[in-house]
N, C-alpha and C positions, 0 to 999 in steps of 0.2 A: 832642158831647163826645168821641166816638170819634176824629173827625178831629183834634181838638186833641191828644188823648193820643198818637196816632200821629205827629203832627208833632213833638211833644216828643221822642218816642222816636227820631226820625230824626236828631236833632241829634248832631253829633260830641261825644264826651266832651271837656270842657275839659282842656287840657294840665296844669293844676295839679291836676286830679282823677285823672289817669292813674297807674297803679301802676308803680313803677320797675322791679320785677323782670321782668315780661314784656317791657317795652320794651328793657331792658338785654340780656336773652337774645336777642331778635330781632336787635339790633344786632351782637352777637358772632357769631350764627349766620350772618350775611351773609358774613363772612370765610370760614367753612367752606364755604359754598355756592360762593363764587368759586373757591376751591381745587378743589372737586369738579367744577366745570363747565369750567374753562379748557382742559383738554386736548382736549375734544370740539371746541372752536372751533379749536384749533391743529392737531390731527391728523385730525379726523374720527373715525369709528368703526373703530378698528384691530382686527385679528384677534388681537392679543396678549392675554395674560391680563388680563381686566377692562378691556380697551381700552388697556393700556399698551404702549409700543413693545417689541418683542422684543429689540432691541439697545440698551443704555444704557451711558453712561459711569459711572464709579464715583460721581461726584457725583450724577448723575441717579438711580442706584440707591438712594443714601442718601435722597434726597428722596422717591422712590417708596415706600420702606418706611415712612418717617415719615408720609406722607400716608395710606398704607393703614391704619395702626393708629389714626390720629387723625381722619381726614377721610372716606376712602372708605367708604361704607356707614354712616357715622356722622352726616354732615351732614343727609341726607334724613330719617332717623328723628327727629332733633332738630327739623327744620323741621316734620315732621308732628305731633310732639307739641305744638309751640308753636301750630300751627294748631288742634289739638283744644282746647288751653288757651284759645285765643281764642274758640272756639265757646261754651265754658262762660261766659266773661265776657260774651259777647253775650246769652246766655240769662238770666243773672243780672241784667243791666241792664234787661232787658225783662220781668221777672217779672210785672209788673202786667197784661200783655196775655194771659196764660194760655198753657198748654202747646201747645194747638193752633195758635195764631197764632205762637208761637215756632218750632214746627216748620216752618210755612209760610215764615217769615222765613229760616230756615236753608236751605230748598230754593231760595228765590229767590236768596239769596247764592251758593249752590252753582252755580245755573244761570249766573249772570253770570261766576263764576270760570271755568267751562268755556269760556264765550265768549271771555273775555280770554286764557285759556291757548291756545285755538285760534289766535287772531290772533298771539299771541307765537310759537307754533310755526311758523306759516306764514311769518312775516316774519323771525324772528330765531333761534329755538333749538328744534329739533324734540324735544329731550329735556326739553321744558317740564314743570314739575311743578305749575303752578297749576291746570291743568285736572283733574289727578288729585285735588287737594284739593277742587275743586268737586264731583267725582263722589262723594267721601267724604261731603261735606255732603248731597248728594242722597240717598245710600243710608242714611246714619245719622241723618238729622234726627229721625225718630220715636224711635229708640233713645236718642239723646243726651238728649232731653227727658224720656222716660218711664221708662227703665230705672233700677233701683236701683244703688247702687255695686257690690254683689255681682254683679248681672246683667251690668253693664258689663264688669267684670273677666273674667267667665266668657266672654263673647263675644270679648273681646280676646285671651284666652289661646287660644281655639279657632282664631281667625284667625292667631295667631302660629304655631301648629303647621302650618297650611297654608302660611304664608309661608316657613317653614324648608325646605320642599320646593323652593320656587323658588330658595332660596339654594344648594341642592345643585346644581341645574341651572346656575346662574350660575357656580359654581366649576369647571365642567368646562372642559377645554382647548378651544381653537377647533377643533382637528382632530375632536374627538368630536362637535361640533355641526355639522360640515360647513362651517365658515367659515374654513378655513385660508388660502384664497386671496382672501378678501373684504376689500377696503379701501374704505370708503365716505366720501368727502368730500362732504357734502351741499351741493348747489348752492344759491345764493341766488336769490331772485326778482328781484334787482337786476341780474342779468346779462342775457345776450341771449335765453335760453330760459326765460322766466318761467313759461309754462304747464307745461312739462316739470318745472321745478324745483318747482312747486306740487304736482305729482303725487308726486314723490319725497318731499317734505317731509310731505305728508299721510300717506303710507304709514308713514314712520318715526314720525310723531307717534302714529298709531293703534297701531302695534306696541308703542310705549312704555307703553301702558296696562297691560301685564303687571306693571309695577312697582307697580300698585295693591295687589296682594296683600301686598307688603312694607310698604306705608304704612298700610294700614287698622288693624292692631293698634296702631301707634304713635299714630295719631290718637286712638283710644279710650283709650289710656293717658294721653294728654295731656288728654282730657276729664276723666278721673278725677283727675289732678293739679290741674286747674283747680277741680274741686269741693272739693278739700282746700286750695286756695289755697297750693300749695307754694312758689310764687315770692315769696310775701309773708311766709313764715315768718321770724320775728325771731331774736334771739340766744338765746331760750329753747329753740330746737330746733337750735342750732348743732351739737350732737354728732351728731344724726341726719343732718343735711345733710352734715356732714363725712364720715361713714361712707359715705353713698350716693355722694358725689362720688368718694371714693377707691376704693371697691369697684367702682363702675360703670366708671370710666375704666381701672382696672387690668384688669378683666375684658375690656373692649373692646380694650385693647392686646394682652393675651395671646392672646385669641381671634383676633386679626387677624394674628399673626405668621406662621402657615403661608402664608396668602394673600399676605402682604407679600413673603415670600421668593420666591414664584412670580412675582409681578408684577414684581419687580426682577431677574428672570432669575438669581437666586442658586440657587434650587432648580428645576432643569430636569427636565421629563418625569416628573412623578409619575404614579402609576397613576390610572385613572379613579376608583376607589373613594376613594383619598386626596384627590383633587381635590374630589370631592363632599362629603366630610366637612369639608374646609377651607372650602368655600363655605358650608356650614351653620353652622360655627363663626363665620365672618366675619359672617354676617347676625345671628346671636344676639348676638355681641359688639357689633354696631351698636346694638341695643336697650339693652344694658347701658351703653354709652358715652353714649347719648342721656340716660338717667336720670342718669348722672354729670355731664354738662354742665348739665342742669337744676338739679341740686343746687348745682353750682359757681356758677352765675349767681345762685341764691337767696342763697348766702353773700356774694357780692359786693354784691348789693343791700342785704342786711342790714348790711354793714360800711360802706357808703357814707355819707359825711357829708351833712348837709342844710344848705344846698343842695349838690348834688353837685359834685365837682371836674370839671375839663375832660374827662378821659378817660371818666368815667362819663356825663357829659352828652352827649359825642359819641356814645357807644354808644346811649344812650337815645333821642336825637332821631333817630338812624338807625333804631332799632327802630320808632319811630312812623311811619316812612315805608318800611317794609320791602318792601312790594309795589313801590313806585316804584323803590327802589334795586335790587331783584332784576331788574326789567325793564331798568333802565339798564345793569346789568352786562352783560346779553346784547348790548345795542347797542354798548357799548364793545368787548367782545371781538370781535364781528363785524367792526367797523371795523378793529381791529388785526390780526386773523389771517386773515380771508377773502381769497382771491385776487382777488376783485372789488374789494377796497379796498387796504389796505396789505400784505397777504399775508405777515405775519411768521411764519406757522405752520411753514414748512419750515426756518426758521433757528434755532428755539429747541428746547431739550430740556425735560425735566421741571423741572429746577431753575429755569431762566429763566422758564418758564411760571408757576411758583409765585410768582416775584417779580412778574410782571405781574399776577397775581391779587391779590396784596397791594396793588399800586399802584392797581388799579381799585377795590378796596374802599375804599382811602384816599380816592380822589377822591369816591366816594359819600358817605363820612362828612363830608368837607369841604362837599359840597353840602348835606347835611342840616343842618349847622351854619349855613350861610348862610340856608337856608329857615327855620330856627328863629328866627334873628335878625330876619328879615323877617316873622315870624308867618305863613308860608305853609305850608299842609299839603301832603302829597305828592299830586301830580296823580292818580296811580293810585288812591289811597285815596279821594280826592274823587269820582272817576268811579264806583268800585265802590259807594260809599255812595249816590250819586245814583241809580244804576240799581236798587239793591236796594230803596230806600225809595220810589221813584217810584210803583211799582205798589201799595205799601201805602197811600199817601195817596189814590190814585185810588179804590181799592176801599173805603176808609173814608168817602169823601165823601158818597155818597148816603145811608148809614145815619145820618149826623149831622143830617140835616134833620128 
């Protein structure tokens, strides 16, 4: 009986049974992720403020400021919150197997996410985020299953206080960090020095683990939002959602203005103290903006007609394949920008990079629509589910005899 129950639990949720809100949010989030990642592929890791070029045209400066207040430091907390939301959905759908088995399931999922993220980092994108979410699942599996709502919020707030310290460091100018002369264009393993490239990529991928401090509280806040089913709130809570959407996005924009001015080279050479405060504000604003985006997507889901229109459907089917599309974005960016391929990175600025990001996201959305039309699930999602549940069914087998 145990094996049968585990086999049933391993099946993917039918499309008709999926909730619109989470999928809609993940589909929209992919656009923000594309905008957040594109410059790393185009420029590498620049020593300018938050990796932006020190010299920009007027148009590029405008795009930089817009992206700083709406995307930079906002996309990843949103991604993390949606990951936490998904963990709650996973636990709730497997409620019959008990808390202990649910925690083990989350750990197995986390382990395989770390493995997928490692491969992604070594081949495509060293600033990979998937492995960090896997680490969150490994670390928080027991807490997510057993902690009360109040306990979960207490841990999240404690971690956020620690994360704000990392925001202060991130806000410091490159000179204060001893990186004024450092420009890193990460080599690919597809060039002539594959072994050397792997060493560089592994180092960058490992150093990127420091971002875990900024993601952990967002993941736990997402778990809490999942427990409250925020993305499925209907019109009866429209006022609350509208207030959170407006206040969260407004706070995110205002808190990001100082860093935006620095990144766009409008405000040059602020003191170290001011830079640290700006970095802290920027990170805090990212959490607020992520809450605002979640509320906004909840409003869109509540207002969507049934069956949904083309735009809502395109976003939702993309969200159903968010891992596949995230990985495919990295592949497309690498092919477009890296010197080993088309090498467009030196030719574009922030504005054109933003246009490319929108184009790459659009290609992914169109691909998701085609896969939906053919009733094909995302390959990465199928792989992750297969890896996660294979050990479940194996371990359940002997006990069922």
